[in-house]
C-alpha positions as MATLAB code, in Angstrom:
seq = 'MKPRDLTILIGIIGIVLMMVIPIPTPLLSVLLIVNISAALMILLISMNTQDALQFSIFPALLLITTLFRLALNLSTTRNILQKAEGGSVVETFGNWIAGGQIAIGFVVFLILVVVQFIVITKGSERVAEVAARFTLDAMPGKQMSIDADLNAGLINEQQAKERRQKIEREADFYGSMDGASKFVKGDAIASIIILFINLIGGFIIGMSVHGMSFSESLTTYSILTIGDGLVSQIPALLISTATGLIVTRAASDGNLAEDLTSQLFRYPKLLYIVAGTVGILGIATPIGIFATWPFAALMVFSGYRMQMNLNKQLHAEELLVEEQEIEEVRSPESVISLLQVDPIEFEFGYGLIPLADQQQGGDLLDRIIMIRRQCALELGLVVPVIRIRDNIQLRPNEYVIKIKGNTVARGELLLNHYLAMSPGFDDDSIVGIETVEPAFGLPAMWIDESTKERAELTGYTVVDPPSVVATHLTELVKRHAHELIGRQETKALIDNVRESYPALVDELIPSILNVGDVQKVLAKLLREKISIRDMVTIFEALADHGSYTKDPDILTEYVRQALSRQITQQFSNQGDTLRVITVGPSLEKKIAESVQSSEQGSYLALDPVSSQTIYQKLNEQVNKQLQSGNQPIVLASPTIRMYLRQIVERTMQDIPVLSYSELEPSVEVQSIGVVNL';
ca = [
      -0.060   -0.030   -0.157;
       1.140    3.260   -0.779;
       2.327    5.740    2.234;
      -0.588    8.730    0.593;
      -3.157    5.688    0.929;
      -2.135    4.328    4.250;
      -1.981    7.614    5.593;
      -5.784    8.449    4.430;
      -6.827    4.970    5.935;
      -4.983    5.873    9.404;
      -6.771    9.129    9.408;
     -10.209    7.697    8.871;
      -9.772    5.169   11.615;
      -8.404    8.137   13.761;
     -11.368   10.002   13.193;
     -13.593    7.059   14.566;
     -11.541    6.459   17.242;
     -11.848   10.061   18.685;
     -15.351    9.368   19.412;
     -14.610    6.932   22.008;
     -10.923    8.053   22.899;
     -10.503   11.296   25.217;
      -8.375   13.799   23.406;
      -5.914   16.268   25.055;
      -7.189   20.011   24.940;
      -4.693   21.592   23.396;
      -4.912   18.565   20.505;
      -8.156   19.187   20.385;
      -8.079   22.917   19.932;
      -5.412   21.874   16.806;
      -7.835   19.523   15.263;
     -10.718   22.138   15.471;
      -8.397   24.720   13.635;
      -7.578   21.825   11.036;
     -11.564   21.401   10.699;
     -12.399   25.112    9.969;
      -9.112   25.336    7.693;
     -10.665   21.942    5.629;
     -14.015   23.573    5.313;
     -12.764   26.734    3.802;
     -10.524   24.889    1.486;
     -13.344   22.827    0.427;
     -15.617   26.453   -0.256;
     -12.582   27.727   -2.223;
     -12.396   24.532   -4.361;
     -16.001   24.391   -4.973;
     -15.914   27.974   -6.125;
     -13.003   27.521   -8.677;
     -14.320   24.520  -10.513;
     -15.708   24.912  -14.054;
     -17.480   21.628  -14.002;
     -18.867   19.578  -11.009;
     -17.095   16.481  -12.115;
     -14.022   17.981  -11.388;
     -14.862   18.040   -7.730;
     -16.366   14.425   -8.173;
     -14.820   13.004   -4.808;
     -17.216   15.606   -3.081;
     -19.634   13.533   -1.958;
     -17.218   11.092   -0.183;
     -15.203   14.083    1.285;
     -18.568   15.432    2.517;
     -19.115   12.184    4.692;
     -15.859   12.614    5.948;
     -16.123   16.220    7.129;
     -19.111   15.564    8.547;
     -17.857   12.074   10.442;
     -14.875   14.448   11.312;
     -17.120   17.389   12.692;
     -19.227   15.059   15.011;
     -16.345   13.250   16.357;
     -14.713   16.876   17.702;
     -17.909   17.850   18.585;
     -18.255   14.548   20.708;
     -14.786   15.387   22.066;
     -15.621   19.016   23.008;
     -18.729   17.937   24.744;
     -16.693   15.194   26.851;
     -14.555   17.989   27.855;
     -16.878   20.502   28.463;
     -19.245   18.276   30.571;
     -15.933   16.315   32.328;
     -13.376   19.375   33.023;
     -15.821   22.664   32.332;
     -13.146   23.892   29.840;
     -13.360   23.348   25.893;
     -10.245   24.792   24.947;
      -8.815   28.289   23.758;
     -10.334   28.045   20.365;
     -13.768   27.015   21.622;
     -13.693   29.676   24.732;
     -12.237   32.246   22.107;
     -15.302   31.933   20.012;
     -17.359   31.833   23.181;
     -16.232   34.831   24.690;
     -16.067   36.917   20.912;
     -19.801   36.200   19.978;
     -20.883   36.441   23.311;
     -19.008   40.174   24.487;
     -20.063   39.533   27.980;
     -23.839   39.166   27.304;
     -24.714   35.782   26.693;
     -28.052   36.162   25.560;
     -27.031   38.272   22.697;
     -24.410   35.283   22.198;
     -27.024   32.716   21.974;
     -29.467   34.651   19.574;
     -27.027   34.806   17.265;
     -25.569   31.186   17.375;
     -30.016   30.464   16.812;
     -29.557   32.598   13.739;
     -26.600   30.691   12.530;
     -28.050   27.735   13.032;
     -31.485   28.550   11.428;
     -29.744   29.742    8.319;
     -27.675   26.918    7.891;
     -30.476   24.514    8.274;
     -33.490   26.022    7.061;
     -31.998   27.842    4.148;
     -28.720   26.811    2.702;
     -29.207   22.889    3.917;
     -32.662   22.642    2.688;
     -32.368   24.137   -0.555;
     -29.001   22.093   -1.476;
     -30.897   19.001   -0.469;
     -33.758   19.720   -2.718;
     -31.302   20.850   -5.207;
     -29.370   17.648   -5.719;
     -32.304   15.589   -5.401;
     -33.758   17.329   -8.615;
     -30.664   17.033  -10.327;
     -30.271   13.432   -9.390;
     -33.384   12.324  -10.851;
     -33.227   14.939  -14.109;
     -29.711   13.666  -14.672;
     -31.207   10.004  -14.749;
     -34.059   11.071  -16.914;
     -31.539   12.580  -19.368;
     -29.055    9.415  -19.795;
     -31.289    7.691  -22.706;
     -30.957   10.839  -24.703;
     -27.790   11.719  -24.110;
     -26.555    7.882  -25.076;
     -28.871    8.261  -28.608;
     -27.227   11.561  -29.135;
     -23.833   10.132  -28.701;
     -24.775    6.989  -31.112;
     -26.114    9.482  -33.812;
     -22.956   11.366  -33.628;
     -20.959    8.571  -34.168;
     -22.757    7.200  -36.969;
     -22.694   10.410  -38.719;
     -18.872   10.730  -38.279;
     -19.034   13.508  -36.521;
     -16.596   11.512  -33.636;
     -14.768    9.020  -33.511;
     -14.984    5.628  -31.462;
     -12.888    6.775  -28.531;
     -14.552   10.212  -28.120;
     -17.837    8.533  -27.952;
     -16.598    6.373  -25.170;
     -15.258    9.557  -23.335;
     -18.421   10.843  -23.385;
     -20.589    7.918  -22.241;
     -17.997    7.662  -19.121;
     -18.869   11.029  -18.661;
     -22.534   10.975  -18.939;
     -22.326    7.734  -16.365;
     -20.192    9.583  -13.992;
     -22.601   12.410  -13.875;
     -25.404   10.258  -13.121;
     -23.389    8.702  -10.454;
     -21.972   12.085   -8.916;
     -25.678   13.540   -8.745;
     -27.002   10.402   -7.655;
     -24.332   10.335   -4.694;
     -24.797   14.160   -4.057;
     -28.351   13.283   -3.317;
     -27.534   10.907   -0.573;
     -24.468   13.242    0.972;
     -27.113   15.668    1.310;
     -28.362   14.445    3.911;
     -24.915   14.256    5.985;
     -25.369   17.838    6.095;
     -28.965   17.884    7.327;
     -28.650   15.102    9.968;
     -25.129   17.102   11.079;
     -27.289   20.645   11.449;
     -29.783   18.335   13.535;
     -26.972   16.844   15.439;
     -25.252   19.944   16.351;
     -28.865   21.397   17.631;
     -29.602   18.907   19.955;
     -25.915   18.814   21.357;
     -26.426   22.091   22.000;
     -28.965   21.464   24.549;
     -27.296   18.695   25.737;
     -24.280   21.039   26.524;
     -26.337   23.805   27.761;
     -28.729   21.706   30.006;
     -26.421   19.299   31.215;
     -23.279   21.267   31.763;
     -25.752   23.651   33.853;
     -26.667   20.378   36.243;
     -23.027   18.885   36.100;
     -21.438   22.330   37.205;
     -23.409   23.040   39.964;
     -23.513   19.079   41.570;
     -20.242   17.748   40.582;
     -17.985   20.951   40.112;
     -19.781   22.955   42.959;
     -20.261   26.163   40.856;
     -22.971   28.452   41.735;
     -25.998   28.967   39.705;
     -24.704   32.061   37.774;
     -21.123   30.936   37.780;
     -22.523   27.449   36.284;
     -24.866   29.389   33.812;
     -22.124   31.578   32.527;
     -19.581   29.258   31.938;
     -21.370   26.503   30.339;
     -23.167   29.050   28.372;
     -20.093   30.410   26.862;
     -18.470   27.202   26.565;
     -21.970   25.694   24.473;
     -21.889   28.948   22.486;
     -18.287   28.464   21.220;
     -18.727   24.898   20.784;
     -21.627   25.450   18.779;
     -19.760   27.841   16.848;
     -16.682   25.901   16.176;
     -18.791   23.478   14.584;
     -21.212   25.239   12.920;
     -18.950   27.793   10.886;
     -17.077   24.686    8.988;
     -20.485   23.234    8.911;
     -22.339   26.274    7.580;
     -18.866   26.756    4.724;
     -19.166   22.973    3.763;
     -23.170   23.061    3.298;
     -22.236   26.444    0.852;
     -20.049   24.245   -0.764;
     -22.596   21.908   -1.486;
     -25.073   24.432   -2.867;
     -22.785   25.745   -5.067;
     -21.417   22.422   -6.471;
     -25.169   21.026   -6.890;
     -25.919   24.373   -8.730;
     -23.245   25.315  -10.622;
     -23.628   24.619  -14.726;
     -20.812   23.574  -16.948;
     -19.164   26.882  -17.988;
     -15.817   28.115  -19.687;
     -14.910   29.551  -16.444;
     -15.124   29.342  -12.265;
     -17.449   31.241  -10.277;
     -15.529   34.413  -10.421;
     -15.284   34.730  -13.918;
     -19.067   34.123  -14.599;
     -20.169   36.718  -12.094;
     -18.106   39.167  -13.523;
     -18.742   38.549  -16.844;
     -22.813   37.763  -16.688;
     -23.381   39.997  -13.412;
     -21.482   43.235  -15.511;
     -22.505   42.338  -18.482;
     -24.469   45.397  -18.941;
     -22.553   48.192  -17.534;
     -25.747   51.093  -18.468;
     -27.609   49.024  -16.071;
     -25.408   50.400  -13.244;
     -26.393   54.005  -14.334;
     -29.939   53.034  -13.470;
     -29.315   51.943  -10.114;
     -27.052   55.105   -9.283;
     -30.068   57.314  -10.163;
     -32.017   54.998   -8.162;
     -29.961   55.479   -4.885;
     -29.342   59.329   -5.407;
     -33.166   59.932   -6.058;
     -33.649   58.253   -2.147;
     -31.024   60.535   -1.127;
     -33.237   63.280   -1.625;
     -36.994   61.971   -1.695;
     -35.889   59.960    1.869;
     -34.486   61.051    5.003;
     -31.653   58.665    4.536;
     -29.788   61.598    3.212;
     -27.701   62.369    0.463;
     -24.318   61.561    2.335;
     -24.928   58.377    2.832;
     -26.282   57.225   -0.697;
     -24.728   59.836   -3.066;
     -21.220   58.488   -2.590;
     -22.548   54.826   -3.350;
     -24.109   56.270   -6.531;
     -20.605   58.075   -7.429;
     -19.076   54.937   -7.227;
     -21.635   52.997   -9.114;
     -21.399   55.493  -12.142;
     -17.838   55.280  -11.937;
     -18.000   51.647  -11.945;
     -20.466   51.744  -15.324;
     -18.191   54.069  -16.933;
     -15.309   52.036  -16.385;
     -16.876   48.622  -17.362;
     -17.997   50.171  -20.537;
     -14.989   51.189  -21.363;
     -13.400   48.138  -20.999;
     -16.281   46.705  -22.750;
     -15.420   48.543  -25.473;
     -11.991   47.773  -25.999;
     -12.870   44.196  -25.602;
     -14.784   44.131  -28.290;
     -12.447   46.309  -30.705;
     -10.066   43.909  -29.949;
     -12.285   40.986  -30.653;
     -12.880   42.514  -33.859;
      -9.204   43.062  -34.687;
      -9.037   39.411  -34.127;
     -11.271   38.397  -36.228;
     -10.014   40.655  -39.115;
      -6.798   39.135  -38.269;
      -8.052   35.441  -38.372;
     -10.007   36.405  -41.932;
      -6.510   37.838  -43.329;
      -4.614   34.637  -42.161;
      -7.419   32.206  -43.648;
      -7.359   34.018  -46.596;
      -3.245   33.403  -47.035;
      -3.436   29.901  -45.745;
      -3.162   27.033  -48.462;
      -6.404   25.401  -46.999;
      -8.561   28.574  -47.875;
      -8.911   27.647  -51.401;
     -10.876   24.759  -49.812;
     -13.756   26.771  -49.751;
     -13.529   27.753  -53.618;
     -14.249   24.559  -54.405;
     -17.795   24.460  -53.678;
     -20.330   24.839  -56.449;
     -23.788   25.986  -55.912;
     -26.692   24.024  -57.775;
     -28.589   26.746  -58.776;
     -27.335   30.708  -59.189;
     -29.118   33.950  -59.995;
     -26.535   36.780  -60.766;
     -27.572   39.972  -61.715;
     -26.111   43.759  -62.576;
     -26.391   46.279  -59.917;
     -29.363   47.805  -62.088;
     -31.336   45.225  -61.078;
     -30.770   45.137  -57.237;
     -34.145   46.495  -56.339;
     -35.459   43.216  -57.281;
     -33.736   41.269  -54.733;
     -34.090   44.507  -51.725;
     -37.131   43.941  -49.696;
     -36.326   47.622  -48.588;
     -36.626   48.640  -52.053;
     -39.929   46.409  -52.573;
     -38.086   43.609  -53.847;
     -40.043   40.621  -53.626;
     -37.489   38.308  -55.698;
     -37.008   35.971  -52.529;
     -40.544   35.517  -52.114;
     -41.107   34.439  -55.765;
     -38.082   31.963  -55.223;
     -40.316   30.588  -52.335;
     -43.170   30.136  -54.501;
     -40.947   28.287  -57.548;
     -39.621   25.761  -55.125;
     -43.097   25.184  -53.862;
     -44.183   24.819  -57.613;
     -41.504   22.503  -58.616;
     -42.272   20.293  -55.530;
     -45.952   20.414  -56.546;
     -45.524   19.408  -60.173;
     -42.378   17.990  -60.588;
     -42.216   16.152  -57.019;
     -38.427   17.687  -56.744;
     -37.023   19.501  -53.996;
     -35.123   22.281  -55.327;
     -31.885   23.465  -53.458;
     -31.359   26.441  -52.360;
     -30.946   29.232  -54.813;
     -27.617   31.602  -54.785;
     -28.779   34.849  -55.350;
     -25.892   37.722  -55.738;
     -24.854   40.735  -57.316;
     -22.238   40.743  -60.096;
     -20.320   43.907  -60.946;
     -19.003   42.285  -64.306;
     -22.443   41.910  -65.853;
     -24.000   44.343  -67.470;
     -26.526   46.904  -65.339;
     -29.695   45.346  -66.564;
     -28.526   41.754  -67.229;
     -28.567   38.751  -65.264;
     -27.683   35.036  -65.507;
     -28.506   31.958  -64.461;
     -25.841   29.174  -63.569;
     -26.735   25.621  -62.720;
     -23.750   23.724  -61.079;
     -21.416   26.731  -62.057;
     -22.155   26.699  -65.545;
     -24.247   29.508  -67.565;
     -27.482   28.075  -68.980;
     -29.350   31.029  -69.670;
     -29.358   34.812  -69.518;
     -31.479   37.734  -70.248;
     -32.047   41.282  -69.889;
     -34.756   43.699  -67.951;
     -36.221   47.459  -67.709;
     -37.142   47.513  -64.270;
     -39.561   50.767  -65.206;
     -41.320   48.949  -68.356;
     -43.068   45.603  -68.972;
     -42.648   42.958  -71.440;
     -45.827   42.751  -73.904;
     -45.996   40.002  -76.053;
     -48.485   40.105  -79.046;
     -51.566   37.965  -79.216;
     -50.556   37.153  -83.094;
     -51.375   40.652  -84.633;
     -49.501   43.488  -84.712;
     -50.833   46.969  -83.458;
     -49.153   50.077  -84.599;
     -50.195   52.275  -81.810;
     -48.169   50.056  -79.199;
     -44.263   50.900  -79.324;
     -41.743   50.027  -77.404;
     -37.730   48.514  -77.189;
     -38.025   45.124  -79.136;
     -36.768   42.136  -77.599;
     -37.504   38.270  -76.960;
     -39.314   36.490  -73.849;
     -36.102   34.883  -72.657;
     -38.199   31.561  -71.038;
     -39.941   30.989  -74.308;
     -37.987   32.879  -77.447;
     -41.386   34.817  -78.350;
     -40.955   37.925  -79.877;
     -41.777   40.654  -77.091;
     -41.070   44.292  -76.367;
     -40.871   46.636  -73.608;
     -43.304   49.297  -73.108;
     -43.670   51.920  -70.737;
     -46.365   52.586  -67.455;
     -48.553   54.654  -69.861;
     -48.612   52.017  -72.614;
     -49.630   49.274  -70.665;
     -53.208   49.611  -70.219;
     -53.378   50.119  -74.016;
     -51.815   46.801  -74.847;
     -53.358   45.214  -72.327;
     -56.985   46.026  -73.915;
     -55.711   45.398  -77.307;
     -54.777   41.851  -76.125;
     -51.203   41.577  -75.629;
     -49.700   39.807  -72.354;
     -48.192   42.535  -70.550;
     -45.599   40.886  -68.075;
     -43.498   42.912  -64.655;
     -40.036   42.262  -64.620;
     -40.237   40.251  -61.538;
     -42.693   37.797  -63.082;
     -40.155   37.769  -66.492;
     -37.194   36.748  -64.186;
     -39.647   34.308  -61.872;
     -40.839   32.636  -65.308;
     -37.450   32.266  -66.675;
     -36.261   30.583  -64.031;
     -39.101   28.324  -63.357;
     -38.878   26.955  -66.765;
     -35.024   26.409  -66.521;
     -35.325   24.888  -63.467;
     -37.783   22.327  -64.994;
     -35.858   21.728  -68.090;
     -32.461   20.996  -66.182;
     -34.299   18.997  -63.174;
     -32.640   15.954  -63.897;
     -29.282   17.479  -63.393;
     -30.328   18.489  -60.000;
     -31.282   15.294  -58.545;
     -28.108   13.354  -57.351;
     -27.910   10.772  -54.714;
     -27.736   12.729  -52.066;
     -31.144   14.195  -53.138;
     -32.365   10.719  -53.653;
     -31.470    9.558  -50.540;
     -33.238   12.256  -48.907;
     -36.748   11.538  -51.079;
     -36.124    7.694  -50.301;
     -36.415    8.907  -46.366;
     -39.548   10.553  -46.650;
     -40.889    7.569  -48.133;
     -39.670    5.354  -45.513;
     -41.574    7.251  -42.883;
     -45.012    6.242  -44.241;
     -43.877    2.921  -46.239;
     -41.084    1.490  -44.586;
     -41.670   -2.134  -45.739;
     -41.829   -1.059  -49.173;
     -38.630    0.726  -48.934;
     -36.680   -1.975  -46.834;
     -37.592   -4.314  -49.769;
     -36.093   -2.275  -52.499;
     -33.129   -0.770  -51.313;
     -30.621   -1.951  -51.199;
     -31.298   -5.621  -51.719;
     -32.984   -4.936  -55.168;
     -31.409   -1.654  -56.106;
     -29.463    0.546  -54.626;
     -29.447    4.657  -54.603;
     -27.339    5.174  -57.644;
     -30.137    2.827  -59.329;
     -32.951    4.596  -58.027;
     -31.452    7.950  -58.928;
     -31.083    6.961  -62.838;
     -34.643    6.121  -63.436;
     -35.412    9.428  -61.206;
     -33.389   11.724  -63.587;
     -34.626    9.922  -66.953;
     -38.193   10.782  -65.759;
     -37.736   13.998  -65.056;
     -35.827   14.505  -68.344;
     -38.950   14.162  -69.871;
     -40.898   16.099  -67.331;
     -42.633   13.085  -66.007;
     -43.438   14.336  -62.353;
     -41.969   11.849  -59.762;
     -44.014   12.722  -57.140;
     -45.830    9.419  -56.780;
     -42.792    7.953  -55.012;
     -44.796    5.395  -53.835;
     -45.925    3.894  -57.217;
     -42.138    4.387  -58.851;
     -41.057    2.183  -56.041;
     -43.614   -0.212  -56.526;
     -42.688   -0.714  -59.932;
     -39.297   -0.750  -59.199;
     -39.697   -3.471  -56.630;
     -41.706   -5.321  -59.108;
     -39.056   -5.173  -62.016;
     -35.831   -4.598  -60.406;
     -35.028   -8.299  -59.695;
     -35.271   -9.080  -63.510;
     -33.360   -6.427  -64.759;
     -30.824   -3.213  -63.663;
     -31.008   -1.522  -66.926;
     -32.151    2.043  -66.109;
     -33.892    2.593  -69.074;
     -35.985   -0.174  -69.042;
     -36.954    0.100  -65.604;
     -37.909    3.694  -66.574;
     -40.347    2.154  -68.887;
     -41.705    0.098  -66.719;
     -42.301    3.043  -64.064;
     -43.505    5.026  -67.145;
     -46.267    2.450  -67.472;
     -47.105    2.335  -63.709;
     -47.577    5.809  -63.997;
     -50.378    5.544  -66.974;
     -52.935    7.831  -65.459;
     -50.605   10.423  -64.566;
     -48.875   10.380  -68.431;
     -52.251   10.577  -69.557;
     -53.782   13.407  -67.651;
     -50.737   14.976  -68.227;
     -50.721   14.906  -71.754;
     -54.287   14.712  -72.521;
     -55.747   17.573  -70.715;
     -57.914   15.929  -68.204;
     -59.263   13.306  -70.334;
     -59.823   15.097  -73.846;
     -59.100   13.402  -77.070;
     -55.519   12.939  -77.564;
     -54.297   14.122  -80.854;
     -50.982   12.667  -81.606;
     -47.936   12.127  -84.366;
     -47.844    8.361  -84.931;
     -44.843    6.264  -86.187;
     -45.655    4.190  -89.067;
     -44.506    0.542  -89.707;
     -41.662    1.136  -91.800;
     -40.074    3.823  -89.210;
     -41.086    1.382  -86.188;
     -39.371   -1.711  -88.363;
     -36.215    0.069  -89.263;
     -35.576    1.137  -85.320;
     -36.175   -2.270  -84.228;
     -33.601   -3.559  -86.467;
     -31.407   -0.691  -85.474;
     -30.967   -2.060  -81.754;
     -27.821   -3.744  -80.656;
     -27.754   -5.555  -77.304;
     -24.577   -5.778  -75.279;
     -23.249   -6.334  -71.611;
     -24.030   -3.113  -70.534;
     -27.550   -3.107  -72.244;
     -29.362   -2.063  -75.502;
     -28.463    1.046  -77.729;
     -29.435    2.132  -81.010;
     -27.050    1.808  -83.772;
     -28.100    4.036  -86.774;
     -26.423    5.357  -89.473;
     -26.083    8.661  -89.962;
     -27.985    8.926  -93.025;
     -31.065    6.773  -91.404;
     -31.096    9.108  -88.415;
     -31.198   12.644  -90.633;
     -33.987   10.793  -92.676;
     -36.093   10.124  -89.597;
     -35.121   13.846  -87.912;
     -36.564   15.398  -91.377;
     -39.516   13.452  -91.706;
     -40.202   14.224  -87.825;
     -39.543   17.591  -88.112;
     -42.008   18.308  -90.809;
     -44.992   16.644  -88.669;
     -44.119   18.747  -85.771;
     -43.998   21.709  -87.559;
     -47.361   21.171  -89.396;
     -48.945   20.380  -85.597;
     -47.064   24.120  -84.309;
     -48.631   26.035  -87.291;
     -52.294   24.775  -86.503;
     -51.502   25.584  -82.732;
     -51.390   21.829  -81.450;
     -49.048   20.615  -78.925;
     -46.742   18.101  -80.685;
     -47.277   14.767  -79.111;
     -45.266   11.490  -80.864;
     -46.624    7.968  -80.191;
     -44.725    4.799  -80.628;
     -44.876    1.147  -79.739;
     -43.220    0.321  -76.174;
     -40.571   -1.256  -77.932;
     -38.745    1.244  -79.523;
     -40.354    4.249  -77.715;
     -37.061    4.746  -75.429;
     -34.654    4.475  -78.562;
     -37.276    7.014  -80.641;
     -36.996    9.710  -77.818;
     -32.598    9.551  -78.084;
     -33.327   10.821  -81.588;
     -35.827   13.336  -80.632;
     -34.109   14.378  -77.392;
     -30.906   15.804  -79.744;
     -33.244   18.740  -81.394;
     -36.530   18.837  -80.323;
     -35.944   18.430  -76.339;
     -39.557   19.503  -75.402;
     -41.475   17.106  -77.538;
     -42.715   14.326  -75.611;
     -42.518   11.045  -76.935;
     -45.380    8.558  -75.524;
     -45.729    4.789  -75.956;
     -49.404    3.136  -76.220;
     -48.705    1.243  -72.735;
     -48.439    4.514  -71.195;
     -52.217    5.795  -71.896;
     -55.177    5.042  -70.047;
     -57.727    2.848  -72.112;
     -60.626    5.492  -71.542;
     -58.391    7.983  -73.375;
     -59.537    8.850  -76.981;
     -56.495    8.841  -79.185;
     -56.172   10.705  -82.614;
     -53.657   10.312  -85.215;
     -53.301   13.645  -86.806;
     -49.682   12.686  -88.263;
     -48.063   10.183  -89.349;
     -44.015    9.657  -89.882;
     -42.832    7.077  -92.117;
     -39.760    6.203  -94.223;
];
């Protein structure tokens, strides 16, 4: 056994022996001074701890000090009753507090006992009990939080182990404090009982055994009782205060002194209000200005100095932040942040700042929120956050839209004008600046406020600049939706479906398909402007057919067939007659014969001449429908639909290509053109 361990063991055994073995009075005085010093040391340590676990030995130490104090109390009681003396320490405290007036000494001592027992001890006991209960109740949630951080990769296994150990230690500590606080309460009760034993028993023994007179016995034992009570109650009060500080201290970055000065004096201006109130009391009440104004002046001076120090501290923090930013720019690692590419960016010249400035009436941010809601409803896609910034390199009225850092569209706005689009015939009275509508490429003109009403009466479609931008941005998001959905976005959609349909998702992923396979199918649907909002139907189709093939093109065709009702309503105008351009037998045969199979899947192998011929024939029919005012829709057999789509999307991306199996039987299909070779 180490000498340190042996010393502690002997000390605890000695405390127990003190209760039965008489102690010489000089040694007892020394031990009383040790008791007071130890209590003061415990109080100072509790004030300087930042976390309760830094003083985790406190519950055991509380038991040892309580036992030591009771042993000393018993020893002094033995000396007082046997020898009518308690040593220099006890007699000094008794004479000092009593001051020749025993009644005053008793009153002061009783007040001290009441303060310790009712105020500090009772409060510490309650706080320790509540802290232990809430700490134990919070343990499962803290454990789950640690597991979540570990699974997310925010912490490693060693850090998780340390956090779990800290939680267990906190639970053990507050549970021990709940029990140890009862020692303090019991010690206070025992001190009161010993007080009456010393006083009554000593008064009787003094007259019967020591032959003292009534007044001499009363004076001697009253002083010794008060001194003995104070010598035991002062350390008990210090340790009770330390107990209250330990159980009421929340974890922080500083000790008690730092927290008090930083939090209590955080608002220097409030000291001026206190000073003013105290100054008014000196004038309006009999207290007088000589008692109040010096303190008020001290508060004003303190507030002024703290305000100056606070301003210096804030200035120093600002300089530190600027230096850190400069160092980050200079450091090689600062270029890492430049690698981040925003999914969607909207940049504009300084002349279009009022569009995004809410203080100038701009509602672009609100319109972008509506765009994201619209895309979620129409496409089932959660559009990423659109980054908005001004760019001095652009012309004042120019704006640019970027997808993943690449410019996909640009336009120009005149904020004090309106964009007017012709209804099909021109009115010479409508004069403006000719331009092109950016979203659909239609001819238009910018007109001023005075011409707006006349243009609307003539039949022109008149749109304000914010609506022009919103429409352009919406169409671009729909057109490039397939580029905005990656594996991370697909994972988020999968997790959303999992909340309501866990069995479906668990069967599909990852046993049948992985997240990348699902992402390819969703991207192909969005590429042809097919909504993926009905994720349950999509997942059902993938689960049914994913076991037979992993080809995303074929899986997409199966999903489209499962979404037949949605596709029919999307292109047939809610059940009306569907007018289509059908694919003739010769073209069907040509495409079917050109399909080649490989280990990676099937692909279309057409020679350039045949591809050009198909495109020309198809373009003729599409132009006829456009001239007639109809929406061109190409209808093909299910076996060649996806291959025909590959031909069409190269030059006519917005032309939908459907198959017979994607249409509901209730819809009436009318052929208004045939494409043949």
